[in-house]
C-alpha positions in Angstrom: 95.5 -55.0 94.3 96.4 -58.4 96.2 96.5 -57.9 100.3 100.0 -57.2 101.2 99.3 -56.9 105.0 99.5 -60.9 107.7 96.1 -61.9 108.0 94.2 -60.7 111.3 94.0 -62.8 114.4 89.9 -63.4 113.8 90.6 -64.8 110.0 92.4 -67.4 111.3 90.5 -67.9 114.3 87.7 -68.9 111.6 90.4 -72.7 110.7 88.9 -75.4 112.0 91.2 -76.5 114.6 91.1 -80.3 112.8 94.7 -80.1 110.5 92.9 -82.0 106.4 89.3 -79.2 107.0 92.7 -76.5 108.4 94.2 -77.2 105.7 91.4 -76.9 103.3 89.8 -73.5 105.2 93.3 -71.6 105.8 94.1 -72.2 101.7 91.0 -71.0 101.1 90.9 -67.6 102.7 95.0 -67.3 101.5 93.4 -67.2 98.4 90.9 -64.6 98.3 93.2 -62.7 100.3 96.6 -63.2 99.1 95.3 -64.8 95.3 92.3 -63.7 93.5 92.6 -60.3 91.5 95.8 -61.3 89.8 99.4 -61.8 92.5 102.3 -59.9 93.4 105.1 -60.9 95.0 104.4 -59.7 98.7 101.3 -61.3 98.0 102.1 -64.7 96.8 105.0 -64.6 99.6 102.5 -64.3 102.6 100.0 -66.6 100.7 103.0 -69.3 100.4 104.2 -68.9 104.3 101.1 -69.3 105.8 100.7 -73.1 103.9 103.9 -74.0 104.6 103.7 -73.2 109.2 100.8 -74.9 108.4 101.9 -78.1 107.2 105.5 -78.5 109.0 103.0 -78.5 111.9 100.9 -81.1 111.0 104.0 -83.0 108.8 101.8 -86.0 108.2 98.6 -84.4 105.9 101.1 -83.6 102.5 104.3 -84.3 101.1 105.1 -80.8 99.5 109.0 -79.7 99.8 108.8 -76.1 100.8 110.4 -73.3 98.9 112.8 -71.8 99.5 111.1 -68.4 98.8 113.7 -68.0 95.3 111.8 -66.2 92.5 107.5 -65.9 92.1 107.7 -69.6 90.2 109.3 -71.3 92.2 106.7 -69.8 94.4 103.4 -70.1 92.6 104.6 -73.3 92.0 104.5 -74.3 95.7 101.4 -73.2 96.2 99.5 -74.7 92.1 100.3 -78.4 94.1 99.1 -77.6 97.7 96.0 -76.5 96.0 95.9 -79.9 94.1 96.5 -82.1 96.8 93.5 -80.6 99.0 91.8 -80.9 95.8 92.7 -84.8 95.5 91.8 -85.2 100.1 89.1 -83.5 99.0 87.7 -86.2 96.8 88.7 -88.8 98.2 87.0 -87.6 101.5 83.8 -86.8 99.6 84.2 -91.0 98.3 84.9 -92.2 101.9 81.6 -90.5 102.8 79.1 -92.1 100.1 80.6 -96.0 100.6 80.1 -95.3 104.4 77.9 -93.2 105.2 75.0 -92.9 101.4 74.9 -96.1 101.2 71.1 -96.6 101.3 70.5 -93.6 98.2 74.6 -94.7 96.0 72.2 -96.2 93.1 71.1 -93.2 90.7 70.0 -93.1 87.4 72.2 -90.4 85.5 71.0 -88.4 82.9 72.3 -90.3 79.4 73.5 -86.6 78.5 75.9 -86.8 81.9 76.5 -90.0 80.9 79.0 -89.5 76.9 80.4 -86.4 78.8 81.4 -88.8 81.5 81.7 -91.9 79.2 84.7 -89.8 77.8 86.4 -88.2 80.4 87.2 -92.6 81.7 88.4 -93.0 78.6 90.9 -90.1 78.6 91.3 -91.0 82.5 92.4 -94.1 80.3 94.7 -93.3 78.6 96.8 -90.5 81.1 97.1 -94.2 83.3 98.1 -96.0 80.7 100.0 -93.7 79.8 101.7 -93.1 83.5 105.8 -95.3 85.2 104.0 -96.3 87.6 103.9 -100.7 89.2 102.5 -102.6 86.4 100.4 -104.7 89.8 99.0 -100.8 91.0 98.0 -99.9 87.3 96.0 -103.2 86.7 94.2 -102.4 90.4 93.1 -99.1 89.6 92.9 -99.8 85.6 89.9 -102.7 86.9 88.2 -100.7 89.9 87.8 -97.5 86.9 86.4 -100.6 84.4 84.2 -101.6 88.0 82.8 -98.0 86.8 82.2 -97.4 83.1 80.5 -101.0 83.5 77.7 -98.8 86.4 77.6 -95.6 84.0 76.3 -98.3 81.6 73.1 -99.6 83.6 70.0 -97.6 84.7 71.1 -97.5 88.5 74.4 -96.5 88.9 76.1 -97.3 92.2 77.8 -94.3 93.1 80.3 -96.7 95.6 82.4 -98.2 92.7 82.7 -94.5 91.2 84.4 -94.0 94.9 86.8 -97.1 95.1 88.1 -96.1 92.5 88.6 -92.5 93.2 90.1 -94.0 96.7 93.2 -96.5 94.6 93.5 -94.0 92.8 94.6 -91.4 95.1 95.9 -93.4 97.5 99.3 -93.8 96.5 102.0 -91.5 98.1 105.9 -89.9 96.4 106.8 -90.6 92.6 103.7 -93.1 91.7 101.4 -90.1 93.0 102.8 -86.5 90.9 102.6 -90.0 87.6 99.3 -90.2 88.4 98.7 -86.0 89.0 97.5 -85.5 84.9 94.5 -88.6 86.0 92.7 -87.3 89.2 93.2 -83.6 87.6 90.8 -86.0 85.3 88.6 -88.4 87.8 87.8 -85.0 89.6 86.4 -83.4 86.4 84.2 -86.7 86.5 83.8 -86.4 89.9 81.9 -82.9 89.7 80.1 -84.4 86.5 78.0 -87.5 88.4 77.5 -84.7 91.4 75.8 -82.5 88.8 74.2 -85.6 87.5 73.3 -86.7 91.3 71.5 -84.2 92.2 69.3 -83.4 88.7 68.3 -87.4 89.3 67.3 -86.1 92.8 65.8 -83.3 91.3 63.2 -85.1 89.2 62.9 -87.8 91.7 61.2 -85.8 93.8 57.4 -86.0 94.4 55.3 -82.3 92.9 53.8 -80.6 95.2 49.7 -82.3 96.0 47.4 -79.7 95.1 45.7 -77.7 98.2 42.5 -78.5 98.8 40.7 -74.6 97.8 37.7 -73.9 99.6 34.9 -72.1 98.1 34.3 -68.7 98.8 32.2 -67.4 101.6 29.0 -67.7 100.9 29.2 -69.4 97.1 26.5 -73.2 97.2 24.9 -71.3 100.2 20.7 -72.3 99.2 21.6 -75.7 97.7 19.0 -78.3 99.8 17.1 -75.5 100.1 
């Protein structure tokens, strides 16, 4: 059964004071307490009320209208919208870290199995972008960045900064354009995870094997050879 009581002060104290990280911390907290393993009206309303409170205190984080708490379906849709926006913010932050903080290790050799999955996702993302009813100039820029990453995938060593630039571009829209791109962005998050797995796999393969330790002969062995 999900929890139907308020969070304790010590639980809330673990939330980061930074608005964006604090939102992620809070969502994990309400998800584990109120949303995991089924929900009730009370648990849904409690989860949403904490999220609403955080977002009203930090109005520059997300542009999502709060629910009116008139039905469980309405509140569940609000929670799903917040979950999606958090995933988008996370992907964007990780893309920025890839560009700004990982330039020395941004080129990796991706296994062909991962490449096949990534190519398939690129095709699906391109279709969703084509379907999106957004400004043609914006759409052209997004496709241009996606194509740049698609070209990198075909190289022996892939520049992950190309993926970072694409993610920043497609997640940088707000308002109506952002909503119309949601199907594409959901696929982008799947692709980002595939690339992260491929990167981790490549780094593990590249690690040198541990050097064999020099084995000393047991005491007494080899004695008397020079006698």
